[in-house]
C-alpha positions in Angstrom: 17.9 -1.0 -15.9 19.5 -3.4 -13.4 21.4 -0.5 -11.8 18.3 1.5 -10.9 17.2 -0.5 -7.8 20.0 -0.4 -5.2 20.4 -0.7 -1.4 18.3 -3.2 0.5 15.7 -3.6 -2.1 14.8 -7.1 -3.2 15.0 -5.9 -6.8 18.5 -4.5 -6.4 20.8 -5.4 -9.2 23.0 -7.4 -6.9 20.0 -9.8 -6.3 19.3 -10.4 -10.0 21.3 -13.7 -10.2 19.6 -15.1 -7.1 16.2 -14.1 -8.4 16.5 -15.6 -11.8 17.8 -18.9 -10.4 15.3 -19.0 -7.6 12.7 -21.8 -7.3 9.9 -19.3 -7.6 11.0 -18.0 -11.0 11.9 -21.5 -12.3 8.6 -23.0 -11.2 6.7 -20.2 -12.9 8.7 -20.8 -16.0 7.8 -24.5 -15.9 4.1 -23.5 -16.0 4.5 -21.2 -19.0 3.3 -22.4 -22.4 5.7 -22.8 -25.3 4.8 -23.3 -29.0 5.8 -26.6 -30.4 4.9 -26.8 -34.1 1.2 -25.9 -34.4 0.4 -26.6 -30.8 1.2 -25.2 -27.3 2.5 -27.2 -24.4 3.6 -26.5 -20.8 7.3 -26.1 -20.7 7.7 -28.8 -18.0 6.0 -31.4 -20.2 8.1 -30.3 -23.2 11.2 -30.6 -21.1 10.4 -34.1 -20.0 9.8 -35.2 -23.6 12.7 -33.4 -25.2 15.6 -33.6 -22.7 17.8 -36.5 -21.6 16.3 -36.6 -18.1 14.5 -39.9 -19.0 17.7 -41.5 -20.1 19.9 -40.2 -17.3 18.3 -39.1 -14.0 15.2 -41.2 -14.5 16.7 -44.0 -16.6 17.5 -46.4 -13.7 20.6 -48.3 -13.0 21.9 -51.7 -11.6 20.1 -51.0 -8.3 16.8 -49.5 -9.4 14.5 -49.6 -12.4 13.4 -46.6 -14.5 11.4 -43.9 -12.8 7.7 -43.5 -13.6 8.1 -39.7 -13.5 8.8 -39.7 -17.3 5.2 -40.8 -18.0 3.5 -38.1 -15.9 1.9 -35.1 -17.6 1.4 -31.8 -15.8 -1.7 -29.6 -16.2 -1.9 -25.8 -16.0 -2.5 -24.8 -12.3 -0.9 -22.8 -9.5 2.3 -24.2 -8.0 0.6 -24.1 -4.5 -1.9 -26.7 -5.7 0.7 -29.3 -6.6 0.6 -32.7 -4.9 3.7 -34.1 -3.1 4.3 -36.5 -6.1 4.3 -33.5 -8.5 6.6 -31.6 -6.2 9.1 -34.5 -6.4 9.1 -34.4 -10.2 9.4 -30.6 -10.0 12.4 -30.9 -7.7 14.3 -33.2 -10.1 13.7 -30.9 -13.1 14.6 -27.8 -11.1 17.9 -29.4 -9.9 18.8 -30.5 -13.5 18.1 -27.1 -15.0 19.7 -25.2 -12.1 22.9 -27.1 -12.7 23.0 -26.2 -16.4 21.9 -22.5 -16.2 24.2 -19.7 -15.3 24.1 -15.9 -15.0 27.1 -13.7 -15.7 26.9 -9.9 -15.0 29.2 -7.8 -17.1 31.9 -6.3 -14.9 32.1 -3.1 -16.9 28.4 -2.4 -17.3 24.9 -3.2 -16.0 24.4 -5.8 -18.8 23.8 -9.4 -17.9 24.3 -12.6 -19.9 22.3 -15.8 -19.3 23.6 -19.2 -20.5 22.2 -22.7 -20.5 23.5 -26.1 -21.8 21.1 -28.9 -22.5 21.1 -32.0 -24.8 18.8 -30.3 -27.3 19.6 -26.9 -28.9 15.9 -26.1 -29.6 15.2 -26.9 -25.9 18.1 -24.7 -24.8 16.7 -21.8 -26.9 13.1 -22.3 -25.5 14.4 -22.6 -21.9 16.3 -19.3 -22.0 13.4 -17.4 -23.6 10.9 -19.0 -21.1 13.1 -18.2 -18.2 13.5 -14.6 -19.3 9.7 -14.3 -19.6 9.1 -15.7 -16.1 11.8 -13.4 -14.7 10.2 -10.4 -16.3 6.8 -11.4 -14.9 8.4 -11.6 -11.4 9.8 -8.1 -11.6 6.6 -6.7 -13.0 4.5 -8.3 -10.2 6.9 -7.1 -7.5 7.1 -3.5 -8.9 3.4 -3.1 -9.3 2.1 -5.2 -6.4 1.3 -2.3 -4.0 -0.3 -0.2 -6.8 -2.5 -3.2 -7.9 -3.7 -3.6 -4.3 -4.7 0.1 -4.1 -6.3 -0.2 -7.6 -8.5 -3.1 -6.4 -9.8 -1.0 -3.5 -10.5 2.0 -5.8 -12.3 -0.2 -8.3 -14.5 -1.6 -5.6 -15.4 2.0 -4.6 -16.1 2.9 -8.2 -18.5 -0.1 -8.5 -20.3 0.9 -5.3 -20.8 4.5 -6.6 -22.0 3.2 -10.0 -24.6 1.0 -8.2 -25.7 3.9 -6.0 -26.1 6.2 -9.1 -28.2 3.6 -10.9 -30.5 3.2 -7.9 -30.9 7.0 -7.6 -31.7 7.4 -11.3 -34.5 4.9 -10.8 -35.9 6.9 -7.9 -35.7 10.2 -9.8 -37.5 8.6 -12.8 -40.2 7.2 -10.5 -40.8 10.6 -8.8 -40.8 12.5 -12.1 -43.6 10.2 -13.3 -45.6 10.4 -10.0 -45.3 14.1 -9.2 -47.7 15.5 -11.8 -50.4 13.4 -10.1 -49.4 14.3 -6.5 -50.9 17.3 -4.7 -48.6 17.0 -1.6 -45.7 19.6 -2.1 -43.4 17.3 -0.1 -43.1 15.2 -3.3 -41.4 18.0 -5.2 -39.0 18.6 -2.2 -38.2 14.9 -2.1 -37.4 15.0 -5.9 -35.1 18.0 -5.4 -33.3 16.2 -2.5 -32.7 13.0 -4.6 -31.5 15.2 -7.5 -28.9 16.8 -5.2 -27.8 13.4 -4.0 -27.5 12.3 -7.6 -25.3 15.3 -8.5 -23.1 14.5 -5.5 -22.8 10.8 -6.5 -22.0 11.8 -10.1 -19.2 14.1 -8.9 -17.8 11.3 -6.6 -18.1 8.8 -9.4 -16.1 10.8 -12.0 -13.5 11.7 -9.4 -13.1 8.0 -8.5 -13.0 7.1 -12.2 -10.1 9.6 -12.6 -8.3 7.9 -9.7 -8.6 4.5 -11.3 -7.3 5.8 -14.6 -4.4 7.4 -12.8 -3.5 4.1 -11.0 -3.7 2.2 -14.3 -1.2 4.7 -15.9 1.0 4.3 -12.8 1.1 0.6 -13.3 2.2 1.0 -16.9 5.0 3.4 -15.7 6.1 1.0 -13.0 6.3 -2.0 -15.3 9.9 -2.8 -16.0 11.0 -3.4 -19.6 13.5 -6.2 -20.4 15.6 -5.5 -23.4 17.3 -8.4 -25.1 20.4 -7.2 -26.9 21.4 -10.6 -28.3 18.4 -12.9 -28.9 18.9 -16.7 -28.9 19.4 -17.8 -32.5 19.8 -21.3 -34.0 22.1 -23.0 -34.5 23.8 -22.9 -31.1 27.3 -23.7 -30.2 27.8 -27.4 -29.5 29.5 -28.1 -26.2 30.9 -31.6 -25.6 31.3 -32.6 -22.0 32.8 -35.7 -20.4 31.4 -35.4 -16.9 31.6 -37.6 -13.9 28.5 -39.6 -14.9 30.0 -40.3 -18.3 33.4 -41.4 -16.9 31.6 -43.6 -14.3 29.4 -45.2 -17.0 32.6 -46.0 -19.0 34.2 -47.5 -15.9 31.2 -49.7 -15.2 31.1 -50.8 -18.8 34.8 -51.7 -18.7 34.4 -53.7 -15.5 31.4 -55.5 -17.0 33.3 -56.3 -20.2 36.2 -57.8 -18.2 33.8 -59.8 -16.1 32.0 -61.2 -19.1 35.3 -62.1 -20.8 36.6 -63.8 -17.7 33.4 -65.8 -17.3 33.5 -66.8 -21.0 37.2 -67.9 -20.8 36.5 -69.9 -17.6 33.5 -71.6 -19.3 35.5 -72.5 -22.4 38.3 -73.9 -20.2 35.9 -76.0 -18.2 34.2 -77.3 -21.4 37.7 -78.1 -22.9 38.7 -80.1 -19.8 35.4 -82.0 -19.8 35.8 -82.9 -23.4 39.4 -84.2 -22.8 
């Protein structure tokens, strides 16, 4: 249904790629749980353990040692509660996954393809599925946000009416018990007045209950449905890449090898001259 929301709407189909690759959607995906064997784990912890980020981005080099980020474990909480240290780790993981994730809309239809490439095919599958789940949550929250706000107000009114009805019921029960022993006719009038109030409150309560039910149905109608035409299935296609980092590592290794060979040759020449 990407073609349904058009114009200047945030949920317009032209914004889908920007939304799915946004920090908000990525961060919510990081905090989703994935099933690993017989246990569940936050995706961000699963990614740290299963990807090559420990060996590459956090592995260290000639100028700095390995990063301590690889030992950190995240706990389930809202993104707004993250510490600056956690935000730094989050930024590294977001950058890495952003660079390996791409969205390609079909030029001839409203269908959209999502691709990702990681060092682990199971991780790739879980990332695509987790990202799709987080994107669906974002669209659902945005589409139903206003209705949910109205629903909370209506539910508050419904609770107030329920409390007033219970209080009135207790008053009626007390007056019904006391009236046979009361000579004053005003007691009967008071009972009739409270009964009228109770009837009014009952009508208001059931009207409000109908409003709440109607809003709940509206939320269901507004909830977008994501249909996956081609689920991610294992095994995945293996993509071999020789990127800049790989070429740079090879160049450094070559220079180091030449340096070691030169030092060794010089050492052997010096030792040979000394022995002569």
